[in-house]
KOLGU-4560 file (N, C-alpha, C; in nm, 3 decimals, padded with zeros to 5 digits):
<recs>
<n_xx: 00.399 n_yy: -00.548 n_zz: -01.159 ca_xx: 00.323 ca_yy: -00.438 ca_zz: -01.102 c_xx: 00.363 c_yy: -00.421 c_zz: -00.956 mol: A seq: 1 type: GLU>
<n_xx: 00.388 n_yy: -00.298 n_zz: -00.917 ca_xx: 00.423 ca_yy: -00.269 ca_zz: -00.779 c_xx: 00.301 c_yy: -00.236 c_zz: -00.695 mol: A seq: 2 type: GLY>
<n_xx: 00.325 n_yy: -00.190 n_zz: -00.574 ca_xx: 00.216 ca_yy: -00.156 ca_zz: -00.482 c_xx: 00.146 c_yy: -00.027 c_zz: -00.521 mol: A seq: 3 type: ASN>
<n_xx: 00.222 n_yy: 00.068 n_zz: -00.571 ca_xx: 00.168 ca_yy: 00.199 ca_zz: -00.605 c_xx: 00.116 c_yy: 00.199 c_zz: -00.749 mol: A seq: 4 type: GLU>
<n_xx: 00.007 n_yy: 00.271 n_zz: -00.774 ca_xx: -00.040 ca_yy: 00.283 ca_zz: -00.912 c_xx: 00.069 c_yy: 00.347 c_zz: -00.999 mol: A seq: 5 type: PRO>
<n_xx: 00.093 n_yy: 00.288 n_zz: -01.111 ca_xx: 00.196 ca_yy: 00.341 ca_zz: -01.198 c_xx: 00.333 c_yy: 00.277 c_zz: -01.178 mol: A seq: 6 type: GLY>
<n_xx: 00.350 n_yy: 00.205 n_zz: -01.066 ca_xx: 00.475 ca_yy: 00.132 ca_zz: -01.044 c_xx: 00.472 c_yy: 00.004 c_zz: -01.126 mol: A seq: 7 type: ASP>
<n_xx: 00.546 n_yy: 00.003 n_zz: -01.234 ca_xx: 00.552 ca_yy: -00.118 ca_zz: -01.315 c_xx: 00.685 c_yy: -00.122 c_zz: -01.388 mol: A seq: 8 type: SER>
<n_xx: 00.722 n_yy: -00.241 n_zz: -01.427 ca_xx: 00.845 ca_yy: -00.259 ca_zz: -01.503 c_xx: 00.823 c_yy: -00.372 c_zz: -01.601 mol: A seq: 9 type: ALA>
<n_xx: 00.894 n_yy: -00.368 n_zz: -01.711 ca_xx: 00.888 ca_yy: -00.474 ca_zz: -01.809 c_xx: 01.024 c_yy: -00.540 c_zz: -01.817 mol: A seq: 10 type: LYS>
<n_xx: 01.021 n_yy: -00.672 n_zz: -01.826 ca_xx: 01.145 ca_yy: -00.748 ca_zz: -01.833 c_xx: 01.119 c_yy: -00.870 c_zz: -01.922 mol: A seq: 11 type: ILE>
<n_xx: 01.218 n_yy: -00.905 n_zz: -02.000 ca_xx: 01.202 ca_yy: -01.023 ca_zz: -02.086 c_xx: 01.239 c_yy: -01.148 c_zz: -02.006 mol: A seq: 12 type: THR>
<n_xx: 01.199 n_yy: -01.263 n_zz: -02.058 ca_xx: 01.236 ca_yy: -01.388 ca_zz: -01.992 c_xx: 01.388 c_yy: -01.404 c_zz: -01.989 mol: A seq: 13 type: TYR>
<n_xx: 01.454 n_yy: -01.363 n_zz: -02.093 ca_xx: 01.599 ca_yy: -01.373 ca_zz: -02.099 c_xx: 01.665 c_yy: -01.286 c_zz: -01.992 mol: A seq: 14 type: SER>
<n_xx: 01.617 n_yy: -01.164 n_zz: -01.976 ca_xx: 01.671 ca_yy: -01.074 ca_zz: -01.873 c_xx: 01.644 c_yy: -01.131 c_zz: -01.733 mol: A seq: 15 type: GLU>
<n_xx: 01.524 n_yy: -01.186 n_zz: -01.714 ca_xx: 01.490 ca_yy: -01.245 ca_zz: -01.585 c_xx: 01.579 c_yy: -01.364 c_zz: -01.555 mol: A seq: 16 type: LEU>
<n_xx: 01.599 n_yy: -01.450 n_zz: -01.652 ca_xx: 01.687 ca_yy: -01.566 ca_zz: -01.634 c_xx: 01.828 c_yy: -01.521 c_zz: -01.596 mol: A seq: 17 type: LEU>
<n_xx: 01.878 n_yy: -01.420 n_zz: -01.662 ca_xx: 02.013 ca_yy: -01.369 ca_zz: -01.631 c_xx: 02.020 c_yy: -01.320 c_zz: -01.487 mol: A seq: 18 type: HIS>
<n_xx: 01.921 n_yy: -01.243 n_zz: -01.443 ca_xx: 01.919 ca_yy: -01.191 ca_zz: -01.305 c_xx: 01.907 c_yy: -01.304 c_zz: -01.203 mol: A seq: 19 type: LYS>
<n_xx: 01.823 n_yy: -01.403 n_zz: -01.234 ca_xx: 01.803 ca_yy: -01.516 ca_zz: -01.142 c_xx: 01.932 c_yy: -01.597 c_zz: -01.129 mol: A seq: 20 type: VAL>
<n_xx: 01.999 n_yy: -01.624 n_zz: -01.240 ca_xx: 02.125 ca_yy: -01.698 ca_zz: -01.236 c_xx: 02.233 c_yy: -01.622 c_zz: -01.160 mol: A seq: 21 type: CYS>
<n_xx: 02.239 n_yy: -01.491 n_zz: -01.180 ca_xx: 02.335 ca_yy: -01.408 ca_zz: -01.106 c_xx: 02.309 c_yy: -01.417 c_zz: -00.956 mol: A seq: 22 type: GLN>
<n_xx: 02.182 n_yy: -01.403 n_zz: -00.917 ca_xx: 02.151 ca_yy: -01.404 ca_zz: -00.774 c_xx: 02.167 c_yy: -01.543 c_zz: -00.715 mol: A seq: 23 type: PHE>
<n_xx: 02.139 n_yy: -01.648 n_zz: -00.793 ca_xx: 02.162 ca_yy: -01.785 ca_zz: -00.745 c_xx: 02.310 c_yy: -01.804 c_zz: -00.715 mol: A seq: 24 type: ALA>
<n_xx: 02.396 n_yy: -01.748 n_zz: -00.797 ca_xx: 02.541 ca_yy: -01.756 ca_zz: -00.771 c_xx: 02.579 c_yy: -01.678 c_zz: -00.646 mol: A seq: 25 type: ASN>
<n_xx: 02.514 n_yy: -01.565 n_zz: -00.621 ca_xx: 02.538 ca_yy: -01.489 ca_zz: -00.498 c_xx: 02.499 c_yy: -01.573 c_zz: -00.377 mol: A seq: 26 type: VAL>
<n_xx: 02.382 n_yy: -01.637 n_zz: -00.385 ca_xx: 02.337 ca_yy: -01.722 ca_zz: -00.274 c_xx: 02.435 c_yy: -01.837 c_zz: -00.250 mol: A seq: 27 type: LEU>
<n_xx: 02.479 n_yy: -01.901 n_zz: -00.357 ca_xx: 02.578 ca_yy: -02.009 ca_zz: -00.342 c_xx: 02.706 c_yy: -01.956 c_zz: -00.279 mol: A seq: 28 type: ARG>
<n_xx: 02.746 n_yy: -01.837 n_zz: -00.318 ca_xx: 02.865 ca_yy: -01.774 ca_zz: -00.260 c_xx: 02.852 c_yy: -01.747 c_zz: -00.112 mol: A seq: 29 type: GLY>
<n_xx: 02.729 n_yy: -01.728 n_zz: -00.067 ca_xx: 02.702 ca_yy: -01.707 ca_zz: 00.076 c_xx: 02.687 c_yy: -01.839 c_zz: 00.151 mol: A seq: 30 type: GLN>
<n_xx: 02.702 n_yy: -01.950 n_zz: 00.080 ca_xx: 02.696 ca_yy: -02.082 ca_zz: 00.144 c_xx: 02.558 c_yy: -02.145 c_zz: 00.146 mol: A seq: 31 type: GLY>
<n_xx: 02.462 n_yy: -02.088 n_zz: 00.075 ca_xx: 02.328 ca_yy: -02.145 ca_zz: 00.070 c_xx: 02.330 c_yy: -02.264 c_zz: -00.025 mol: A seq: 32 type: VAL>
<n_xx: 02.273 n_yy: -02.376 n_zz: 00.022 ca_xx: 02.271 ca_yy: -02.496 ca_zz: -00.062 c_xx: 02.132 c_yy: -02.558 c_zz: -00.059 mol: A seq: 33 type: LYS>
<n_xx: 02.114 n_yy: -02.663 n_zz: -00.135 ca_xx: 01.986 ca_yy: -02.730 ca_zz: -00.145 c_xx: 01.935 c_yy: -02.770 c_zz: -00.006 mol: A seq: 34 type: LYS>
<n_xx: 01.809 n_yy: -02.737 n_zz: 00.021 ca_xx: 01.748 ca_yy: -02.770 ca_zz: 00.149 c_xx: 01.759 c_yy: -02.663 c_zz: 00.256 mol: A seq: 35 type: GLY>
<n_xx: 01.847 n_yy: -02.565 n_zz: 00.236 ca_xx: 01.859 ca_yy: -02.454 ca_zz: 00.331 c_xx: 01.734 c_yy: -02.368 c_zz: 00.325 mol: A seq: 36 type: ASP>
<n_xx: 01.709 n_yy: -02.296 n_zz: 00.433 ca_xx: 01.593 ca_yy: -02.208 ca_zz: 00.439 c_xx: 01.639 c_yy: -02.063 c_zz: 00.434 mol: A seq: 37 type: ARG>
<n_xx: 01.570 n_yy: -01.984 n_zz: 00.352 ca_xx: 01.603 ca_yy: -01.843 ca_zz: 00.332 c_xx: 01.478 c_yy: -01.760 c_zz: 00.354 mol: A seq: 38 type: VAL>
<n_xx: 01.489 n_yy: -01.654 n_zz: 00.432 ca_xx: 01.378 ca_yy: -01.560 ca_zz: 00.448 c_xx: 01.399 c_yy: -01.442 c_zz: 00.354 mol: A seq: 39 type: SER>
<n_xx: 01.289 n_yy: -01.396 n_zz: 00.295 ca_xx: 01.294 ca_yy: -01.282 ca_zz: 00.204 c_xx: 01.204 c_yy: -01.173 c_zz: 00.263 mol: A seq: 40 type: ILE>
<n_xx: 01.263 n_yy: -01.058 n_zz: 00.291 ca_xx: 01.193 ca_yy: -00.946 ca_zz: 00.354 c_xx: 01.204 c_yy: -00.826 c_zz: 00.260 mol: A seq: 41 type: TYR>
<n_xx: 01.118 n_yy: -00.822 n_zz: 00.159 ca_xx: 01.123 ca_yy: -00.718 ca_zz: 00.056 c_xx: 00.983 c_yy: -00.670 c_zz: 00.022 mol: A seq: 42 type: LEU>
<n_xx: 00.972 n_yy: -00.547 n_zz: -00.026 ca_xx: 00.842 ca_yy: -00.501 ca_zz: -00.078 c_xx: 00.817 c_yy: -00.563 c_zz: -00.216 mol: A seq: 43 type: PRO>
<n_xx: 00.706 n_yy: -00.529 n_zz: -00.277 ca_xx: 00.671 ca_yy: -00.582 ca_zz: -00.409 c_xx: 00.756 c_yy: -00.515 c_zz: -00.517 mol: A seq: 44 type: MET>
<n_xx: 00.877 n_yy: -00.567 n_zz: -00.533 ca_xx: 00.969 ca_yy: -00.515 ca_zz: -00.635 c_xx: 01.022 c_yy: -00.634 c_zz: -00.714 mol: A seq: 45 type: ILE>
<n_xx: 01.084 n_yy: -00.607 n_zz: -00.826 ca_xx: 01.136 ca_yy: -00.712 ca_zz: -00.912 c_xx: 01.235 c_yy: -00.803 c_zz: -00.839 mol: A seq: 46 type: LEU>
<n_xx: 01.313 n_yy: -00.747 n_zz: -00.749 ca_xx: 01.413 ca_yy: -00.825 ca_zz: -00.677 c_xx: 01.349 c_yy: -00.934 c_zz: -00.591 mol: A seq: 47 type: GLU>
<n_xx: 01.224 n_yy: -00.914 n_zz: -00.548 ca_xx: 01.154 ca_yy: -01.017 ca_zz: -00.472 c_xx: 01.135 c_yy: -01.141 c_zz: -00.559 mol: A seq: 48 type: LEU>
<n_xx: 01.090 n_yy: -01.122 n_zz: -00.680 ca_xx: 01.070 ca_yy: -01.233 ca_zz: -00.773 c_xx: 01.203 c_yy: -01.300 c_zz: -00.806 mol: A seq: 49 type: VAL>
<n_xx: 01.304 n_yy: -01.220 n_zz: -00.829 ca_xx: 01.437 ca_yy: -01.274 ca_zz: -00.860 c_xx: 01.487 c_yy: -01.359 c_zz: -00.743 mol: A seq: 50 type: VAL>
<n_xx: 01.473 n_yy: -01.311 n_zz: -00.622 ca_xx: 01.518 ca_yy: -01.386 ca_zz: -00.504 c_xx: 01.442 c_yy: -01.518 c_zz: -00.489 mol: A seq: 51 type: ALA>
<n_xx: 01.310 n_yy: -01.515 n_zz: -00.509 ca_xx: 01.230 ca_yy: -01.637 ca_zz: -00.499 c_xx: 01.275 c_yy: -01.740 c_zz: -00.603 mol: A seq: 52 type: MET>
<n_xx: 01.291 n_yy: -01.697 n_zz: -00.726 ca_xx: 01.330 ca_yy: -01.789 ca_zz: -00.833 c_xx: 01.473 c_yy: -01.839 c_zz: -00.816 mol: A seq: 53 type: LEU>
<n_xx: 01.561 n_yy: -01.755 n_zz: -00.763 ca_xx: 01.699 ca_yy: -01.797 ca_zz: -00.738 c_xx: 01.703 c_yy: -01.905 c_zz: -00.630 mol: A seq: 54 type: ALA>
<n_xx: 01.622 n_yy: -01.888 n_zz: -00.526 ca_xx: 01.615 ca_yy: -01.991 ca_zz: -00.423 c_xx: 01.565 c_yy: -02.123 c_zz: -00.482 mol: A seq: 55 type: CYS>
<n_xx: 01.460 n_yy: -02.116 n_zz: -00.563 ca_xx: 01.407 ca_yy: -02.236 ca_zz: -00.627 c_xx: 01.511 c_yy: -02.299 c_zz: -00.718 mol: A seq: 56 type: ALA>
<n_xx: 01.588 n_yy: -02.218 n_zz: -00.786 ca_xx: 01.687 ca_yy: -02.268 ca_zz: -00.881 c_xx: 01.793 c_yy: -02.352 c_zz: -00.812 mol: A seq: 57 type: ARG>
<n_xx: 01.834 n_yy: -02.313 n_zz: -00.690 ca_xx: 01.938 ca_yy: -02.390 ca_zz: -00.620 c_xx: 01.879 c_yy: -02.491 c_zz: -00.522 mol: A seq: 58 type: ILE>
<n_xx: 01.747 n_yy: -02.495 n_zz: -00.510 ca_xx: 01.684 ca_yy: -02.593 ca_zz: -00.422 c_xx: 01.670 c_yy: -02.550 c_zz: -00.278 mol: A seq: 59 type: GLY>
<n_xx: 01.684 n_yy: -02.421 n_zz: -00.252 ca_xx: 01.666 ca_yy: -02.369 ca_zz: -00.117 c_xx: 01.519 c_yy: -02.335 c_zz: -00.095 mol: A seq: 60 type: ALA>
<n_xx: 01.471 n_yy: -02.355 n_zz: 00.025 ca_xx: 01.334 ca_yy: -02.320 ca_zz: 00.058 c_xx: 01.329 c_yy: -02.173 c_zz: 00.094 mol: A seq: 61 type: LEU>
<n_xx: 01.225 n_yy: -02.103 n_zz: 00.050 ca_xx: 01.216 ca_yy: -01.961 ca_zz: 00.083 c_xx: 01.086 c_yy: -01.931 c_zz: 00.157 mol: A seq: 62 type: HIS>
<n_xx: 01.097 n_yy: -01.835 n_zz: 00.246 ca_xx: 00.983 ca_yy: -01.787 ca_zz: 00.323 c_xx: 00.975 c_yy: -01.636 c_zz: 00.303 mol: A seq: 63 type: SER>
<n_xx: 00.863 n_yy: -01.592 n_zz: 00.248 ca_xx: 00.847 ca_yy: -01.449 ca_zz: 00.223 c_xx: 00.778 c_yy: -01.385 c_zz: 00.342 mol: A seq: 64 type: ILE>
<n_xx: 00.838 n_yy: -01.280 n_zz: 00.394 ca_xx: 00.782 ca_yy: -01.206 ca_zz: 00.506 c_xx: 00.740 c_yy: -01.069 c_zz: 00.454 mol: A seq: 65 type: VAL>
<n_xx: 00.614 n_yy: -01.034 n_zz: 00.473 ca_xx: 00.562 ca_yy: -00.906 ca_zz: 00.427 c_xx: 00.647 c_yy: -00.793 c_zz: 00.481 mol: A seq: 66 type: PHE>
<n_xx: 00.685 n_yy: -00.700 n_zz: 00.396 ca_xx: 00.779 ca_yy: -00.594 ca_zz: 00.431 c_xx: 00.726 c_yy: -00.498 c_zz: 00.536 mol: A seq: 67 type: ALA>
<n_xx: 00.596 n_yy: -00.502 n_zz: 00.568 ca_xx: 00.540 ca_yy: -00.414 ca_zz: 00.668 c_xx: 00.550 c_yy: -00.469 c_zz: 00.810 mol: A seq: 68 type: GLY>
<n_xx: 00.601 n_yy: -00.591 n_zz: 00.827 ca_xx: 00.610 ca_yy: -00.651 ca_zz: 00.960 c_xx: 00.716 c_yy: -00.581 c_zz: 01.044 mol: A seq: 69 type: PHE>
<n_xx: 00.698 n_yy: -00.582 n_zz: 01.173 ca_xx: 00.795 ca_yy: -00.520 ca_zz: 01.265 c_xx: 00.919 c_yy: -00.608 c_zz: 01.277 mol: A seq: 70 type: SER>
<n_xx: 01.023 n_yy: -00.553 n_zz: 01.336 ca_xx: 01.148 ca_yy: -00.627 ca_zz: 01.355 c_xx: 01.124 c_yy: -00.750 c_zz: 01.444 mol: A seq: 71 type: ALA>
<n_xx: 01.040 n_yy: -00.735 n_zz: 01.547 ca_xx: 01.012 ca_yy: -00.848 ca_zz: 01.636 c_xx: 00.939 c_yy: -00.960 c_zz: 01.562 mol: A seq: 72 type: ASP>
<n_xx: 00.841 n_yy: -00.924 n_zz: 01.480 ca_xx: 00.768 ca_yy: -01.024 ca_zz: 01.402 c_xx: 00.860 c_yy: -01.094 c_zz: 01.303 mol: A seq: 73 type: SER>
<n_xx: 00.946 n_yy: -01.018 n_zz: 01.240 ca_xx: 01.042 ca_yy: -01.077 ca_zz: 01.147 c_xx: 01.134 c_yy: -01.174 c_zz: 01.220 mol: A seq: 74 type: LEU>
<n_xx: 01.182 n_yy: -01.134 n_zz: 01.335 ca_xx: 01.270 ca_yy: -01.219 ca_zz: 01.415 c_xx: 01.202 c_yy: -01.351 c_zz: 01.451 mol: A seq: 75 type: CYS>
<n_xx: 01.076 n_yy: -01.345 n_zz: 01.492 ca_xx: 01.002 ca_yy: -01.466 ca_zz: 01.527 c_xx: 00.991 c_yy: -01.561 c_zz: 01.408 mol: A seq: 76 type: GLU>
<n_xx: 00.962 n_yy: -01.506 n_zz: 01.292 ca_xx: 00.948 ca_yy: -01.589 ca_zz: 01.172 c_xx: 01.081 c_yy: -01.652 c_zz: 01.130 mol: A seq: 77 type: ARG>
<n_xx: 01.188 n_yy: -01.577 n_zz: 01.144 ca_xx: 01.320 ca_yy: -01.631 ca_zz: 01.111 c_xx: 01.355 c_yy: -01.747 c_zz: 01.204 mol: A seq: 78 type: ILE>
<n_xx: 01.331 n_yy: -01.727 n_zz: 01.331 ca_xx: 01.362 ca_yy: -01.833 ca_zz: 01.428 c_xx: 01.271 c_yy: -01.954 c_zz: 01.410 mol: A seq: 79 type: LEU>
<n_xx: 01.144 n_yy: -01.930 n_zz: 01.381 ca_xx: 01.049 ca_yy: -02.041 ca_zz: 01.364 c_xx: 01.085 c_yy: -02.133 c_zz: 01.248 mol: A seq: 80 type: ASP>
<n_xx: 01.132 n_yy: -02.076 n_zz: 01.139 ca_xx: 01.163 ca_yy: -02.161 ca_zz: 01.023 c_xx: 01.311 c_yy: -02.198 c_zz: 01.015 mol: A seq: 81 type: CYS>
<n_xx: 01.392 n_yy: -02.148 n_zz: 01.105 ca_xx: 01.534 ca_yy: -02.185 ca_zz: 01.108 c_xx: 01.612 c_yy: -02.140 c_zz: 00.986 mol: A seq: 82 type: GLY>
<n_xx: 01.592 n_yy: -02.015 n_zz: 00.948 ca_xx: 01.657 ca_yy: -01.962 ca_zz: 00.828 c_xx: 01.807 c_yy: -01.948 c_zz: 00.846 mol: A seq: 83 type: CYS>
<n_xx: 01.877 n_yy: -01.972 n_zz: 00.737 ca_xx: 02.022 ca_yy: -01.954 ca_zz: 00.738 c_xx: 02.063 c_yy: -01.821 c_zz: 00.675 mol: A seq: 84 type: SER>
<n_xx: 01.966 n_yy: -01.753 n_zz: 00.608 ca_xx: 01.998 ca_yy: -01.627 ca_zz: 00.542 c_xx: 01.873 c_yy: -01.542 c_zz: 00.533 mol: A seq: 85 type: LEU>
<n_xx: 01.890 n_yy: -01.412 n_zz: 00.548 ca_xx: 01.780 ca_yy: -01.316 ca_zz: 00.532 c_xx: 01.814 c_yy: -01.223 c_zz: 00.416 mol: A seq: 86 type: LEU>
<n_xx: 01.723 n_yy: -01.214 n_zz: 00.320 ca_xx: 01.740 ca_yy: -01.122 ca_zz: 00.207 c_xx: 01.653 c_yy: -01.001 c_zz: 00.231 mol: A seq: 87 type: ILE>
<n_xx: 01.714 n_yy: -00.882 n_zz: 00.235 ca_xx: 01.637 ca_yy: -00.759 ca_zz: 00.256 c_xx: 01.663 c_yy: -00.662 c_zz: 00.142 mol: A seq: 88 type: THR>
</recs>
């Protein structure tokens, strides 16, 4: 379910697993490894869930930043947790 009424999507576990594995490989390709910190700056969309699960799959820690935050607030949170990658 998305933020807006009527925003919804259906996905099977198999489709979700496929997307998570694909994105985990993208993260690995960017040099993210177990123990690294990743910030996720996305609205309530399917890709947010995929990014969270992909981070968990490779052992990276993730920090979700609400998509309504300003650039300065986002910057502070990235610096505070020492992120190596930002997903937007």
